[in-house]
C-alpha angles and dihedrals in degrees: 000000000000106000128314124318128191132217111211117211128191114218108186132139142125092277136017130179123189106180124200109169104000123139129187098282093047121025109188132191132215118234089249139018115293122230088237092054094046092048092047087052091053091044090055092047090052090049095243115166115243095252095039117119110259094217115175089359090074092048098065118112107241128216133169130195114201099220088163111010091196131210128290112244125192117207117202104215135186130190123200130329128106120065131330130196111256116237126213091251091058089059092048096047104038115045093192091060092046092051089049094049093048092053092047089052091052093053092045114085091201107036116193128237117292108277095028100084119117131207124199116252101347098116111090121196115226117254131188092022111188137156119271109247091222107039099018089229119143111257134178120235091200140007119225119206095204132060122275114230117211131178116219126186128204142176111239124209094352127151128195135185107217122192128199114196126203140144096234105076089188093065094051088049089055091050092047091051090049093053092055091041103033123186093206134033113278127220134187091238099306135044111265089037100097118177118244126221127350123352110180108060097179142272119282131185116247141051130306095262094046087051093052093047098049097048125076123236115277111268120247096203128039113262105224124214110284096020123110117241116250115261108253104157095094092070118088108208125190119254130187115210124193120237121222090223139030115285118218114237094016122107117237127239119225096217104101105121118228099165137344124224146153088271093060097272130245127294133188134193130282137174132226141172131219123232140186101229117215107199116219121246089238094050114147117256126220133256098187144133110256 
């Protein structure tokens, strides 16, 4: 351990969503990746179980540079409601449905094949899903007959350069290897938001700010052999860098992971400062898969 080192991670994809306070009806997204979300990404790559202690993984200092902040995108989402195809077992186990299906077939001059009939408004979407205290199976505390409407927010076409700072370079190398050879599926905050291209961009000596100042913006388009890379050093992106101790007069964020779990896990407070990053003229470019 000879001074701090930084693992640089590229988070880019069609959609990202880094929730802070969202619930089922409204799933929000932060304007940038959260520490909890990124540590969860690394824990999944390493193959840690959900309840397993995070250890040194939670001790890294976190920083993020918004190379392309992206565009907020709202998704109007519904769950359940409407009609649902009847299955043979529905007719065998529920005589009321069987009778209604038989009546509907008699009135229909062209009945469909068995198991393809539909009844209006009998399908109920599950609500208040929880784990059974005895068996552990998921059970529904209530069935709702109408569609549930949810509002989900994403960041479209965003790209962030994340830094994880720690004095143990070997730890960062293990995380970097896991990100490129993950033991579990990786998501940019929420399922259905897979990352694109390379994630781990290497471990470099120095602090988070030094790493952000000495590396060019992430490219938007691939640079082919023989083509000079586009100049991106004249742009001054915003960066948020974690402080190892509380800062007076600065509000804290509640995204320091303590443990993850099926109930959402436990988080504590952390502090960070915001900076305009001036990228050096001699900043290192990128040779990565987009």
